N, CA, C, O and the ligand as a Tripos MOL2 file, in Angstrom:
@<TRIPOS>MOLECULE
protein
  309   307    78     0     0
PROTEIN
NO_CHARGES

@<TRIPOS>ATOM
      1 N         214.6920  102.9140  221.2330 N.3       1 MET1
      2 CA        215.8720  102.3650  221.9350 C.3       1 MET1
      3 C         216.0130  102.9750  223.3070 C.2       1 MET1
      4 O         215.6490  104.1260  223.5480 O.2       1 MET1
      5 N         216.5440  102.1780  224.1850 N.am      2 GLY2
      6 CA        216.9370  102.7420  225.4810 C.3       2 GLY2
      7 C         215.9130  102.5880  226.5860 C.2       2 GLY2
      8 O         216.1140  103.1140  227.6810 O.2       2 GLY2
      9 N         214.8150  101.8790  226.3310 N.am      3 GLN3
     10 CA        213.8880  101.7000  227.4340 C.3       3 GLN3
     11 C         214.4030  100.6900  228.4490 C.2       3 GLN3
     12 O         214.2330  100.8510  229.6580 O.2       3 GLN3
     13 N         215.0420   99.6400  227.9220 N.am      4 MET4
     14 CA        215.6360   98.6580  228.8280 C.3       4 MET4
     15 C         217.0620   99.0910  229.1190 C.2       4 MET4
     16 O         217.9460   98.9680  228.2710 O.2       4 MET4
     17 N         217.2750   99.5920  230.3090 N.am      5 MET5
     18 CA        218.5690  100.1270  230.6310 C.3       5 MET5
     19 C         219.4630   99.1180  231.3490 C.2       5 MET5
     20 O         220.4820   99.4920  231.9290 O.2       5 MET5
     21 N         219.0890   97.8560  231.3120 N.am      6 ALA6
     22 CA        219.9290   96.8540  231.9680 C.3       6 ALA6
     23 C         221.2700   96.7410  231.2850 C.2       6 ALA6
     24 O         221.3660   96.7700  230.0580 O.2       6 ALA6
     25 N         222.2900   96.6140  232.0830 N.am      7 LEU7
     26 CA        223.6400   96.4390  231.5720 C.3       7 LEU7
     27 C         223.9030   94.9400  231.4290 C.2       7 LEU7
     28 O         223.4020   94.1290  232.2080 O.2       7 LEU7
     29 N         224.6830   94.5970  230.4380 N.am      8 LYS8
     30 CA        224.9550   93.1700  230.2210 C.3       8 LYS8
     31 C         226.4270   92.8620  230.4430 C.2       8 LYS8
     32 O         227.3000   93.6280  230.0370 O.2       8 LYS8
     33 N         226.6910   91.7470  231.0840 N.am      9 VAL9
     34 CA        228.0600   91.2890  231.2690 C.3       9 VAL9
     35 C         228.1310   89.8570  230.7490 C.2       9 VAL9
     36 O         227.3740   88.9890  231.1850 O.2       9 VAL9
     37 N         229.0450   89.6210  229.8140 N.am     10 ASP10
     38 CA        229.2440   88.2630  229.3120 C.3      10 ASP10
     39 C         230.4050   87.6190  230.0720 C.2      10 ASP10
     40 O         231.5620   88.0130  229.9200 O.2      10 ASP10
     41 N         230.0760   86.6400  230.8770 N.am     11 LEU11
     42 CA        231.0970   86.0370  231.7330 C.3      11 LEU11
     43 C         232.1830   85.3420  230.9270 C.2      11 LEU11
     44 O         233.2860   85.1240  231.4270 O.2      11 LEU11
     45 N         231.8750   84.9910  229.6790 N.am     12 LYS12
     46 CA        232.8930   84.3360  228.8640 C.3      12 LYS12
     47 C         234.0340   85.2960  228.5100 C.2      12 LYS12
     48 O         235.1430   84.8710  228.1860 O.2      12 LYS12
     49 N         233.7450   86.5730  228.5770 N.am     13 SER13
     50 CA        234.7680   87.5520  228.2110 C.3      13 SER13
     51 C         235.6030   87.9630  229.4290 C.2      13 SER13
     52 O         236.4870   88.8120  229.3190 O.2      13 SER13
     53 N         235.3220   87.3600  230.5860 N.am     14 ILE14
     54 CA        236.0380   87.7260  231.7880 C.3      14 ILE14
     55 C         237.1010   86.6980  232.1240 C.2      14 ILE14
     56 O         236.8340   85.4960  232.1430 O.2      14 ILE14
     57 N         238.2910   87.1700  232.3860 N.am     15 GLU15
     58 CA        239.3720   86.2720  232.7280 C.3      15 GLU15
     59 C         239.4490   86.0910  234.2420 C.2      15 GLU15
     60 O         238.9020   86.8880  235.0050 O.2      15 GLU15
     61 N         240.1240   85.0490  234.6550 N.am     16 GLY16
     62 CA        240.3120   84.8410  236.0830 C.3      16 GLY16
     63 C         239.1720   84.0800  236.7040 C.2      16 GLY16
     64 O         238.6140   83.1720  236.0880 O.2      16 GLY16
     65 N         238.8160   84.4480  237.9410 N.am     17 GLU17
     66 CA        237.8520   83.6620  238.6880 C.3      17 GLU17
     67 C         236.4130   84.1420  238.5590 C.2      17 GLU17
     68 O         235.5450   83.7480  239.3380 O.2      17 GLU17
     69 N         236.1750   84.9720  237.5960 N.am     18 GLY18
     70 CA        234.7980   85.3770  237.3370 C.3      18 GLY18
     71 C         234.4030   86.6900  237.9830 C.2      18 GLY18
     72 O         233.2560   87.1210  237.8640 O.2      18 GLY18
     73 N         235.3450   87.3330  238.6660 N.am     19 GLU19
     74 CA        234.9840   88.6270  239.2210 C.3      19 GLU19
     75 C         235.0100   89.6760  238.1010 C.2      19 GLU19
     76 O         235.7970   89.5900  237.1580 O.2      19 GLU19
     77 N         234.1440   90.6440  238.2340 N.am     20 PHE20
     78 CA        234.1070   91.7060  237.2180 C.3      20 PHE20
     79 C         233.6760   93.0090  237.8740 C.2      20 PHE20
     80 O         232.9660   93.0130  238.8800 O.2      20 PHE20
     81 N         234.1140   94.1060  237.2890 N.am     21 PRO21
     82 CA        233.6570   95.3870  237.8280 C.3      21 PRO21
     83 C         232.2560   95.7020  237.3290 C.2      21 PRO21
     84 O         231.9250   95.4270  236.1760 O.2      21 PRO21
     85 N         231.4440   96.2720  238.1890 N.am     22 CYS22
     86 CA        230.1210   96.7440  237.7860 C.3      22 CYS22
     87 C         230.2810   97.6790  236.5880 C.2      22 CYS22
     88 O         231.0680   98.6240  236.6470 O.2      22 CYS22
     89 N         229.5490   97.4280  235.5060 N.am     23 PRO23
     90 CA        229.7060   98.2820  234.3160 C.3      23 PRO23
     91 C         229.3070   99.7470  234.5770 C.2      23 PRO23
     92 O         229.6600  100.6380  233.8040 O.2      23 PRO23
     93 N         228.5880   99.9780  235.6420 N.am     24 SER24
     94 CA        228.1550  101.3270  235.9290 C.3      24 SER24
     95 C         229.0640  102.0390  236.9230 C.2      24 SER24
     96 O         229.5340  103.1460  236.6560 O.2      24 SER24
     97 N         229.3150  101.4040  238.0780 N.am     25 CYS25
     98 CA        230.0490  102.1180  239.1380 C.3      25 CYS25
     99 C         231.4460  101.5420  239.3740 C.2      25 CYS25
    100 O         232.2700  102.1780  240.0310 O.2      25 CYS25
    101 N         231.7180  100.3630  238.8520 N.am     26 GLY26
    102 CA        233.0670   99.8070  238.9550 C.3      26 GLY26
    103 C         233.3710   98.9960  240.1920 C.2      26 GLY26
    104 O         234.4900   98.5070  240.3480 O.2      26 GLY26
    105 N         232.3970   98.8390  241.0780 N.am     27 ILE27
    106 CA        232.6420   97.9880  242.2580 C.3      27 ILE27
    107 C         232.8290   96.5520  241.7850 C.2      27 ILE27
    108 O         232.1540   96.0990  240.8600 O.2      27 ILE27
    109 N         233.7580   95.8360  242.4340 N.am     28 ILE28
    110 CA        234.0230   94.4640  242.0150 C.3      28 ILE28
    111 C         232.9230   93.5320  242.5000 C.2      28 ILE28
    112 O         232.6060   93.4680  243.6880 O.2      28 ILE28
    113 N         232.3570   92.8200  241.5480 N.am     29 ILE29
    114 CA        231.2950   91.8700  241.8420 C.3      29 ILE29
    115 C         231.8290   90.4710  241.6050 C.2      29 ILE29
    116 O         232.3630   90.1760  240.5360 O.2      29 ILE29
    117 N         231.6860   89.6160  242.5960 N.am     30 SER30
    118 CA        232.1300   88.2370  242.4620 C.3      30 SER30
    119 C         230.9230   87.3240  242.4380 C.2      30 SER30
    120 O         230.1790   87.2610  243.4170 O.2      30 SER30
    121 N         230.7090   86.6120  241.3320 N.am     31 PRO31
    122 CA        229.5450   85.7260  241.2380 C.3      31 PRO31
    123 C         229.5710   84.6310  242.3200 C.2      31 PRO31
    124 O         228.5280   84.0710  242.6580 O.2      31 PRO31
    125 N         230.7440   84.3310  242.8540 N.am     32 ASP32
    126 CA        230.8120   83.3060  243.8880 C.3      32 ASP32
    127 C         230.4310   83.8430  245.2720 C.2      32 ASP32
    128 O         230.2270   83.0710  246.2090 O.2      32 ASP32
    129 N         230.3380   85.1380  245.3870 N.am     33 ASP33
    130 CA        230.0250   85.7600  246.6620 C.3      33 ASP33
    131 C         228.5120   85.7340  246.8730 C.2      33 ASP33
    132 O         227.7690   86.4760  246.2290 O.2      33 ASP33
    133 N         228.0720   84.8710  247.7820 N.am     34 GLU34
    134 CA        226.6260   84.7630  247.9880 C.3      34 GLU34
    135 C         226.1700   85.5120  249.2290 C.2      34 GLU34
    136 O         225.0610   85.2960  249.7180 O.2      34 GLU34
    137 N         227.0170   86.3850  249.7360 N.am     35 SER35
    138 CA        226.6530   87.1470  250.9320 C.3      35 SER35
    139 C         225.7240   88.3120  250.5970 C.2      35 SER35
    140 O         225.1290   88.9220  251.4860 O.2      35 SER35
    141 N         225.6100   88.6070  249.3200 N.am     36 GLU36
    142 CA        224.7660   89.6940  248.8570 C.3      36 GLU36
    143 C         225.2140   91.0530  249.4000 C.2      36 GLU36
    144 O         224.4050   91.9650  249.5740 O.2      36 GLU36
    145 N         226.5160   91.1670  249.6620 N.am     37 LYS37
    146 CA        227.0090   92.4570  250.1350 C.3      37 LYS37
    147 C         227.1190   93.4680  248.9940 C.2      37 LYS37
    148 O         226.8260   94.6520  249.1650 O.2      37 LYS37
    149 N         227.5450   92.9830  247.8310 N.am     38 THR38
    150 CA        227.7420   93.9230  246.7370 C.3      38 THR38
    151 C         226.6240   93.8510  245.6830 C.2      38 THR38
    152 O         226.4290   94.7770  244.8960 O.2      38 THR38
    153 N         225.9130   92.7470  245.6940 N.am     39 TYR39
    154 CA        224.8430   92.6460  244.6990 C.3      39 TYR39
    155 C         223.7510   91.7340  245.2150 C.2      39 TYR39
    156 O         223.9470   90.9750  246.1640 O.2      39 TYR39
    157 N         222.6030   91.8200  244.5760 N.am     40 LYS40
    158 CA        221.4590   90.9960  244.9580 C.3      40 LYS40
    159 C         220.9530   90.3200  243.7020 C.2      40 LYS40
    160 O         220.7390   90.9690  242.6780 O.2      40 LYS40
    161 N         220.7630   89.0170  243.7840 N.am     41 ILE41
    162 CA        220.2140   88.2670  242.6510 C.3      41 ILE41
    163 C         218.7050   88.4330  242.6360 C.2      41 ILE41
    164 O         218.0310   88.1900  243.6370 O.2      41 ILE41
    165 N         218.1850   88.8490  241.4950 N.am     42 VAL42
    166 CA        216.7250   89.0510  241.4470 C.3      42 VAL42
    167 C         216.0350   87.9880  240.5960 C.2      42 VAL42
    168 O         214.8540   87.6980  240.7910 O.2      42 VAL42
    169 N         216.7730   87.4130  239.6560 N.am     43 TYR43
    170 CA        216.1040   86.4440  238.7900 C.3      43 TYR43
    171 C         217.1580   85.5450  238.1370 C.2      43 TYR43
    172 O         218.1960   86.0260  237.6810 O.2      43 TYR43
    173 N         216.8830   84.2410  238.0960 N.am     44 VAL44
    174 CA        217.7610   83.3090  237.4280 C.3      44 VAL44
    175 C         216.9580   82.5170  236.4020 C.2      44 VAL44
    176 O         215.9450   81.8960  236.7220 O.2      44 VAL44
    177 N         217.4290   82.5550  235.1870 N.am     45 GLU45
    178 CA        216.7950   81.7710  234.1080 C.3      45 GLU45
    179 C         217.7320   80.6220  233.7990 C.2      45 GLU45
    180 O         218.9290   80.8360  233.6060 O.2      45 GLU45
    181 N         217.2090   79.4050  233.7480 N.am     46 ARG46
    182 CA        218.0810   78.2380  233.5720 C.3      46 ARG46
    183 C         217.7770   77.4700  232.2960 C.2      46 ARG46
    184 O         216.6530   77.4780  231.7940 O.2      46 ARG46
    185 N         218.7960   76.8140  231.7910 N.am     47 PHE47
    186 CA        218.5860   75.8380  230.7350 C.3      47 PHE47
    187 C         217.9780   74.5900  231.3460 C.2      47 PHE47
    188 O         217.8900   74.4670  232.5680 O.2      47 PHE47
    189 N         217.5540   73.6520  230.4850 N.am     48 ASP48
    190 CA        216.9380   72.4200  230.9670 C.3      48 ASP48
    191 C         217.8550   71.6240  231.8780 C.2      48 ASP48
    192 O         217.3860   70.9320  232.7820 O.2      48 ASP48
    193 N         219.1670   71.7170  231.6470 N.am     49 ASP49
    194 CA        220.0890   70.9530  232.4630 C.3      49 ASP49
    195 C         220.5480   71.7210  233.6910 C.2      49 ASP49
    196 O         221.5550   71.3680  234.3030 O.2      49 ASP49
    197 N         219.8100   72.7770  234.0590 N.am     50 ASP50
    198 CA        220.0320   73.4960  235.3080 C.3      50 ASP50
    199 C         221.2110   74.4830  235.2570 C.2      50 ASP50
    200 O         221.5330   75.1250  236.2570 O.2      50 ASP50
    201 N         221.8290   74.5930  234.1200 N.am     51 ILE51
    202 CA        222.9010   75.6050  234.0110 C.3      51 ILE51
    203 C         222.2730   76.9810  233.8850 C.2      51 ILE51
    204 O         221.3630   77.1760  233.0800 O.2      51 ILE51
    205 N         222.7480   77.9340  234.6710 N.am     52 PRO52
    206 CA        222.1840   79.2830  234.5330 C.3      52 PRO52
    207 C         222.3630   79.8030  233.1190 C.2      52 PRO52
    208 O         223.4470   79.7210  232.5410 O.2      52 PRO52
    209 N         221.2920   80.3350  232.5780 N.am     53 LYS53
    210 CA        221.3500   80.8920  231.2520 C.3      53 LYS53
    211 C         221.5310   82.3900  231.3360 C.2      53 LYS53
    212 O         222.3340   82.9900  230.6230 O.2      53 LYS53
    213 N         220.7650   82.9650  232.2240 N.am     54 ARG54
    214 CA        220.8130   84.4330  232.3750 C.3      54 ARG54
    215 C         220.4800   84.7340  233.8220 C.2      54 ARG54
    216 O         219.4550   84.2820  234.3320 O.2      54 ARG54
    217 N         221.3230   85.4800  234.4780 N.am     55 VAL55
    218 CA        221.1000   85.8480  235.8730 C.3      55 VAL55
    219 C         221.0060   87.3590  235.9600 C.2      55 VAL55
    220 O         221.8990   88.0860  235.5240 O.2      55 VAL55
    221 N         219.9180   87.8070  236.5260 N.am     56 THR56
    222 CA        219.7080   89.2410  236.6820 C.3      56 THR56
    223 C         220.0530   89.6400  238.1200 C.2      56 THR56
    224 O         219.5010   89.0960  239.0770 O.2      56 THR56
    225 N         220.9590   90.5830  238.2510 N.am     57 ILE57
    226 CA        221.3560   91.0410  239.5850 C.3      57 ILE57
    227 C         221.1790   92.5620  239.6600 C.2      57 ILE57
    228 O         221.0590   93.2530  238.6480 O.2      57 ILE57
    229 N         221.1690   93.0420  240.8860 N.am     58 ILE58
    230 CA        221.1520   94.4880  241.0950 C.3      58 ILE58
    231 C         222.3870   94.8360  241.9180 C.2      58 ILE58
    232 O         222.6140   94.2750  242.9900 O.2      58 ILE58
    233 N         223.1750   95.7610  241.4030 N.am     59 CYS59
    234 CA        224.3350   96.2550  242.1300 C.3      59 CYS59
    235 C         223.8690   97.0420  243.3260 C.2      59 CYS59
    236 O         223.0230   97.9290  243.2060 O.2      59 CYS59
    237 N         224.4270   96.7180  244.5050 N.am     60 LYS60
    238 CA        223.9490   97.4030  245.7070 C.3      60 LYS60
    239 C         224.5280   98.7980  245.8660 C.2      60 LYS60
    240 O         224.0470   99.5930  246.6730 O.2      60 LYS60
    241 N         225.5730   99.0900  245.0830 N.am     61 LYS61
    242 CA        226.1650  100.4270  245.2040 C.3      61 LYS61
    243 C         225.4360  101.4330  244.3290 C.2      61 LYS61
    244 O         225.0600  102.5120  244.7860 O.2      61 LYS61
    245 N         225.2360  101.0620  243.0440 N.am     62 CYS62
    246 CA        224.6340  102.0540  242.1170 C.3      62 CYS62
    247 C         223.1870  101.6920  241.7800 C.2      62 CYS62
    248 O         222.4870  102.4690  241.1300 O.2      62 CYS62
    249 N         222.7380  100.5140  242.2210 N.am     63 HIS63
    250 CA        221.3480  100.0830  242.0370 C.3      63 HIS63
    251 C         220.9610   99.8980  240.5520 C.2      63 HIS63
    252 O         219.7860   99.9560  240.1900 O.2      63 HIS63
    253 N         221.9780   99.6760  239.7140 N.am     64 LYS64
    254 CA        221.6920   99.3690  238.3270 C.3      64 LYS64
    255 C         221.3990   97.8680  238.1970 C.2      64 LYS64
    256 O         221.9080   97.0490  238.9620 O.2      64 LYS64
    257 N         220.5780   97.5430  237.2230 N.am     65 THR65
    258 CA        220.2810   96.1620  236.9090 C.3      65 THR65
    259 C         221.3530   95.6450  235.9390 C.2      65 THR65
    260 O         221.6590   96.2900  234.9350 O.2      65 THR65
    261 N         221.9060   94.4970  236.2500 N.am     66 ILE66
    262 CA        222.9550   93.9090  235.4160 C.3      66 ILE66
    263 C         222.5500   92.4910  235.0600 C.2      66 ILE66
    264 O         222.1660   91.7070  235.9270 O.2      66 ILE66
    265 N         222.6400   92.1690  233.7740 N.am     67 ILE67
    266 CA        222.2910   90.8240  233.3110 C.3      67 ILE67
    267 C         223.5780   90.0730  232.9940 C.2      67 ILE67
    268 O         224.3850   90.5140  232.1760 O.2      67 ILE67
    269 N         223.7570   88.9300  233.6540 N.am     68 LEU68
    270 CA        224.9450   88.1120  233.4470 C.3      68 LEU68
    271 C         224.6020   86.9910  232.4860 C.2      68 LEU68
    272 O         223.5960   86.2990  232.6440 O.2      68 LEU68
    273 N         225.4560   86.8260  231.4900 N.am     69 GLU69
    274 CA        225.2620   85.7260  230.5400 C.3      69 GLU69
    275 C         226.5840   85.0150  230.3430 C.2      69 GLU69
    276 O         227.6240   85.4800  230.8080 O.2      69 GLU69
    277 N         226.5420   83.8830  229.6510 N.am     70 GLY70
    278 CA        227.7800   83.1600  229.3130 C.3      70 GLY70
    279 C         228.2850   82.2630  230.3920 C.2      70 GLY70
    280 O         229.4950   82.0790  230.5230 O.2      70 GLY70
    281 N         227.3840   81.6830  231.1900 N.am     71 PHE71
    282 CA        227.8300   80.7300  232.2330 C.3      71 PHE71
    283 C         228.3290   79.4620  231.6030 C.2      71 PHE71
    284 O         227.7820   78.9750  230.6130 O.2      71 PHE71
    285 N         229.3900   78.9270  232.2010 N.am     72 GLU72
    286 CA        229.9550   77.6580  231.7310 C.3      72 GLU72
    287 C         229.3860   76.5230  232.5790 C.2      72 GLU72
    288 O         229.1340   76.7070  233.7700 O.2      72 GLU72
    289 N         229.1850   75.3640  231.9800 N.am     73 PRO73
    290 CA        228.7670   74.2250  232.7830 C.3      73 PRO73
    291 C         229.8310   73.9070  233.8450 C.2      73 PRO73
    292 O         231.0280   73.9290  233.5590 O.2      73 PRO73
    293 N         229.3930   73.6180  235.0430 N.am     74 LEU74
    294 CA        230.3640   73.2310  236.0840 C.3      74 LEU74
    295 C         230.9330   71.8700  235.7760 C.2      74 LEU74
    296 O         230.2140   70.9300  235.4380 O.2      74 LEU74
    297 N         232.2350   71.7860  235.9010 N.am     75 LYS75
    298 CA        232.8760   70.5150  235.6200 C.3      75 LYS75
    299 C         233.1520   69.7790  236.9170 C.2      75 LYS75
    300 O         233.7010   70.3510  237.8580 O.2      75 LYS75
    301 N         232.7770   68.5330  236.9670 N.am     76 ASN76
    302 CA        233.0900   67.7190  238.1530 C.3      76 ASN76
    303 C         234.4430   67.0530  237.9260 C.2      76 ASN76
    304 O         234.6150   66.2230  237.0320 O.2      76 ASN76
    305 N         235.3690   67.4380  238.7460 N.am     77 GLU77
    306 CA        236.7280   66.8780  238.5520 C.3      77 GLU77
    307 C         237.1110   66.0530  239.7450 C.2      77 GLU77
    308 O         238.2080   65.4960  239.7840 O.2      77 GLU77
    309 ZN        227.3180   99.3340  240.3820 Zn       78 ZN78
@<TRIPOS>BOND
     1     1     2 1
     2     2     3 1
     3     3     4 2
     4     3     5 am
     5     5     6 1
     6     6     7 1
     7     7     8 2
     8     7     9 am
     9     9    10 1
    10    10    11 1
    11    11    12 2
    12    11    13 am
    13    13    14 1
    14    14    15 1
    15    15    16 2
    16    15    17 am
    17    17    18 1
    18    18    19 1
    19    19    20 2
    20    19    21 am
    21    21    22 1
    22    22    23 1
    23    23    24 2
    24    23    25 am
    25    25    26 1
    26    26    27 1
    27    27    28 2
    28    27    29 am
    29    29    30 1
    30    30    31 1
    31    31    32 2
    32    31    33 am
    33    33    34 1
    34    34    35 1
    35    35    36 2
    36    35    37 am
    37    37    38 1
    38    38    39 1
    39    39    40 2
    40    39    41 am
    41    41    42 1
    42    42    43 1
    43    43    44 2
    44    43    45 am
    45    45    46 1
    46    46    47 1
    47    47    48 2
    48    47    49 am
    49    49    50 1
    50    50    51 1
    51    51    52 2
    52    51    53 am
    53    53    54 1
    54    54    55 1
    55    55    56 2
    56    55    57 am
    57    57    58 1
    58    58    59 1
    59    59    60 2
    60    59    61 am
    61    61    62 1
    62    62    63 1
    63    63    64 2
    64    63    65 am
    65    65    66 1
    66    66    67 1
    67    67    68 2
    68    67    69 am
    69    69    70 1
    70    70    71 1
    71    71    72 2
    72    71    73 am
    73    73    74 1
    74    74    75 1
    75    75    76 2
    76    75    77 am
    77    77    78 1
    78    78    79 1
    79    79    80 2
    80    79    81 am
    81    81    82 1
    82    82    83 1
    83    83    84 2
    84    83    85 am
    85    85    86 1
    86    86    87 1
    87    87    88 2
    88    87    89 am
    89    89    90 1
    90    90    91 1
    91    91    92 2
    92    91    93 am
    93    93    94 1
    94    94    95 1
    95    95    96 2
    96    95    97 am
    97    97    98 1
    98    98    99 1
    99    99   100 2
   100    99   101 am
   101   101   102 1
   102   102   103 1
   103   103   104 2
   104   103   105 am
   105   105   106 1
   106   106   107 1
   107   107   108 2
   108   107   109 am
   109   109   110 1
   110   110   111 1
   111   111   112 2
   112   111   113 am
   113   113   114 1
   114   114   115 1
   115   115   116 2
   116   115   117 am
   117   117   118 1
   118   118   119 1
   119   119   120 2
   120   119   121 am
   121   121   122 1
   122   122   123 1
   123   123   124 2
   124   123   125 am
   125   125   126 1
   126   126   127 1
   127   127   128 2
   128   127   129 am
   129   129   130 1
   130   130   131 1
   131   131   132 2
   132   131   133 am
   133   133   134 1
   134   134   135 1
   135   135   136 2
   136   135   137 am
   137   137   138 1
   138   138   139 1
   139   139   140 2
   140   139   141 am
   141   141   142 1
   142   142   143 1
   143   143   144 2
   144   143   145 am
   145   145   146 1
   146   146   147 1
   147   147   148 2
   148   147   149 am
   149   149   150 1
   150   150   151 1
   151   151   152 2
   152   151   153 am
   153   153   154 1
   154   154   155 1
   155   155   156 2
   156   155   157 am
   157   157   158 1
   158   158   159 1
   159   159   160 2
   160   159   161 am
   161   161   162 1
   162   162   163 1
   163   163   164 2
   164   163   165 am
   165   165   166 1
   166   166   167 1
   167   167   168 2
   168   167   169 am
   169   169   170 1
   170   170   171 1
   171   171   172 2
   172   171   173 am
   173   173   174 1
   174   174   175 1
   175   175   176 2
   176   175   177 am
   177   177   178 1
   178   178   179 1
   179   179   180 2
   180   179   181 am
   181   181   182 1
   182   182   183 1
   183   183   184 2
   184   183   185 am
   185   185   186 1
   186   186   187 1
   187   187   188 2
   188   187   189 am
   189   189   190 1
   190   190   191 1
   191   191   192 2
   192   191   193 am
   193   193   194 1
   194   194   195 1
   195   195   196 2
   196   195   197 am
   197   197   198 1
   198   198   199 1
   199   199   200 2
   200   199   201 am
   201   201   202 1
   202   202   203 1
   203   203   204 2
   204   203   205 am
   205   205   206 1
   206   206   207 1
   207   207   208 2
   208   207   209 am
   209   209   210 1
   210   210   211 1
   211   211   212 2
   212   211   213 am
   213   213   214 1
   214   214   215 1
   215   215   216 2
   216   215   217 am
   217   217   218 1
   218   218   219 1
   219   219   220 2
   220   219   221 am
   221   221   222 1
   222   222   223 1
   223   223   224 2
   224   223   225 am
   225   225   226 1
   226   226   227 1
   227   227   228 2
   228   227   229 am
   229   229   230 1
   230   230   231 1
   231   231   232 2
   232   231   233 am
   233   233   234 1
   234   234   235 1
   235   235   236 2
   236   235   237 am
   237   237   238 1
   238   238   239 1
   239   239   240 2
   240   239   241 am
   241   241   242 1
   242   242   243 1
   243   243   244 2
   244   243   245 am
   245   245   246 1
   246   246   247 1
   247   247   248 2
   248   247   249 am
   249   249   250 1
   250   250   251 1
   251   251   252 2
   252   251   253 am
   253   253   254 1
   254   254   255 1
   255   255   256 2
   256   255   257 am
   257   257   258 1
   258   258   259 1
   259   259   260 2
   260   259   261 am
   261   261   262 1
   262   262   263 1
   263   263   264 2
   264   263   265 am
   265   265   266 1
   266   266   267 1
   267   267   268 2
   268   267   269 am
   269   269   270 1
   270   270   271 1
   271   271   272 2
   272   271   273 am
   273   273   274 1
   274   274   275 1
   275   275   276 2
   276   275   277 am
   277   277   278 1
   278   278   279 1
   279   279   280 2
   280   279   281 am
   281   281   282 1
   282   282   283 1
   283   283   284 2
   284   283   285 am
   285   285   286 1
   286   286   287 1
   287   287   288 2
   288   287   289 am
   289   289   290 1
   290   290   291 1
   291   291   292 2
   292   291   293 am
   293   293   294 1
   294   294   295 1
   295   295   296 2
   296   295   297 am
   297   297   298 1
   298   298   299 1
   299   299   300 2
   300   299   301 am
   301   301   302 1
   302   302   303 1
   303   303   304 2
   304   303   305 am
   305   305   306 1
   306   306   307 1
   307   307   308 2
@<TRIPOS>SUBSTRUCTURE
     1 MET1         2 RESIDUE 1 A MET
     2 GLY2         6 RESIDUE 1 A GLY
     3 GLN3        10 RESIDUE 1 A GLN
     4 MET4        14 RESIDUE 1 A MET
     5 MET5        18 RESIDUE 1 A MET
     6 ALA6        22 RESIDUE 1 A ALA
     7 LEU7        26 RESIDUE 1 A LEU
     8 LYS8        30 RESIDUE 1 A LYS
     9 VAL9        34 RESIDUE 1 A VAL
    10 ASP10       38 RESIDUE 1 A ASP
    11 LEU11       42 RESIDUE 1 A LEU
    12 LYS12       46 RESIDUE 1 A LYS
    13 SER13       50 RESIDUE 1 A SER
    14 ILE14       54 RESIDUE 1 A ILE
    15 GLU15       58 RESIDUE 1 A GLU
    16 GLY16       62 RESIDUE 1 A GLY
    17 GLU17       66 RESIDUE 1 A GLU
    18 GLY18       70 RESIDUE 1 A GLY
    19 GLU19       74 RESIDUE 1 A GLU
    20 PHE20       78 RESIDUE 1 A PHE
    21 PRO21       82 RESIDUE 1 A PRO
    22 CYS22       86 RESIDUE 1 A CYS
    23 PRO23       90 RESIDUE 1 A PRO
    24 SER24       94 RESIDUE 1 A SER
    25 CYS25       98 RESIDUE 1 A CYS
    26 GLY26      102 RESIDUE 1 A GLY
    27 ILE27      106 RESIDUE 1 A ILE
    28 ILE28      110 RESIDUE 1 A ILE
    29 ILE29      114 RESIDUE 1 A ILE
    30 SER30      118 RESIDUE 1 A SER
    31 PRO31      122 RESIDUE 1 A PRO
    32 ASP32      126 RESIDUE 1 A ASP
    33 ASP33      130 RESIDUE 1 A ASP
    34 GLU34      134 RESIDUE 1 A GLU
    35 SER35      138 RESIDUE 1 A SER
    36 GLU36      142 RESIDUE 1 A GLU
    37 LYS37      146 RESIDUE 1 A LYS
    38 THR38      150 RESIDUE 1 A THR
    39 TYR39      154 RESIDUE 1 A TYR
    40 LYS40      158 RESIDUE 1 A LYS
    41 ILE41      162 RESIDUE 1 A ILE
    42 VAL42      166 RESIDUE 1 A VAL
    43 TYR43      170 RESIDUE 1 A TYR
    44 VAL44      174 RESIDUE 1 A VAL
    45 GLU45      178 RESIDUE 1 A GLU
    46 ARG46      182 RESIDUE 1 A ARG
    47 PHE47      186 RESIDUE 1 A PHE
    48 ASP48      190 RESIDUE 1 A ASP
    49 ASP49      194 RESIDUE 1 A ASP
    50 ASP50      198 RESIDUE 1 A ASP
    51 ILE51      202 RESIDUE 1 A ILE
    52 PRO52      206 RESIDUE 1 A PRO
    53 LYS53      210 RESIDUE 1 A LYS
    54 ARG54      214 RESIDUE 1 A ARG
    55 VAL55      218 RESIDUE 1 A VAL
    56 THR56      222 RESIDUE 1 A THR
    57 ILE57      226 RESIDUE 1 A ILE
    58 ILE58      230 RESIDUE 1 A ILE
    59 CYS59      234 RESIDUE 1 A CYS
    60 LYS60      238 RESIDUE 1 A LYS
    61 LYS61      242 RESIDUE 1 A LYS
    62 CYS62      246 RESIDUE 1 A CYS
    63 HIS63      250 RESIDUE 1 A HIS
    64 LYS64      254 RESIDUE 1 A LYS
    65 THR65      258 RESIDUE 1 A THR
    66 ILE66      262 RESIDUE 1 A ILE
    67 ILE67      266 RESIDUE 1 A ILE
    68 LEU68      270 RESIDUE 1 A LEU
    69 GLU69      274 RESIDUE 1 A GLU
    70 GLY70      278 RESIDUE 1 A GLY
    71 PHE71      282 RESIDUE 1 A PHE
    72 GLU72      286 RESIDUE 1 A GLU
    73 PRO73      290 RESIDUE 1 A PRO
    74 LEU74      294 RESIDUE 1 A LEU
    75 LYS75      298 RESIDUE 1 A LYS
    76 ASN76      302 RESIDUE 1 A ASN
    77 GLU77      306 RESIDUE 1 A GLU
    78 ZN78       309 GROUP 0 **** ****
């Protein structure tokens, strides 16, 4: 155990607009923020219908790898 030290965040367990604190250092990460100021996306795995299944990011403050899961399909309203 413990070789894969990636932290996991389930977006379904997050309330509000999807922002969450880094599980390691606590900096607020917003998945909608594409400026890459607080995090960098390294890998996106998608379902067949293009919905992200698993997104791997690196926190720019603590440099930990964080895996995001639990994306909801975007609703067109
Ligand atoms: Zn961090």
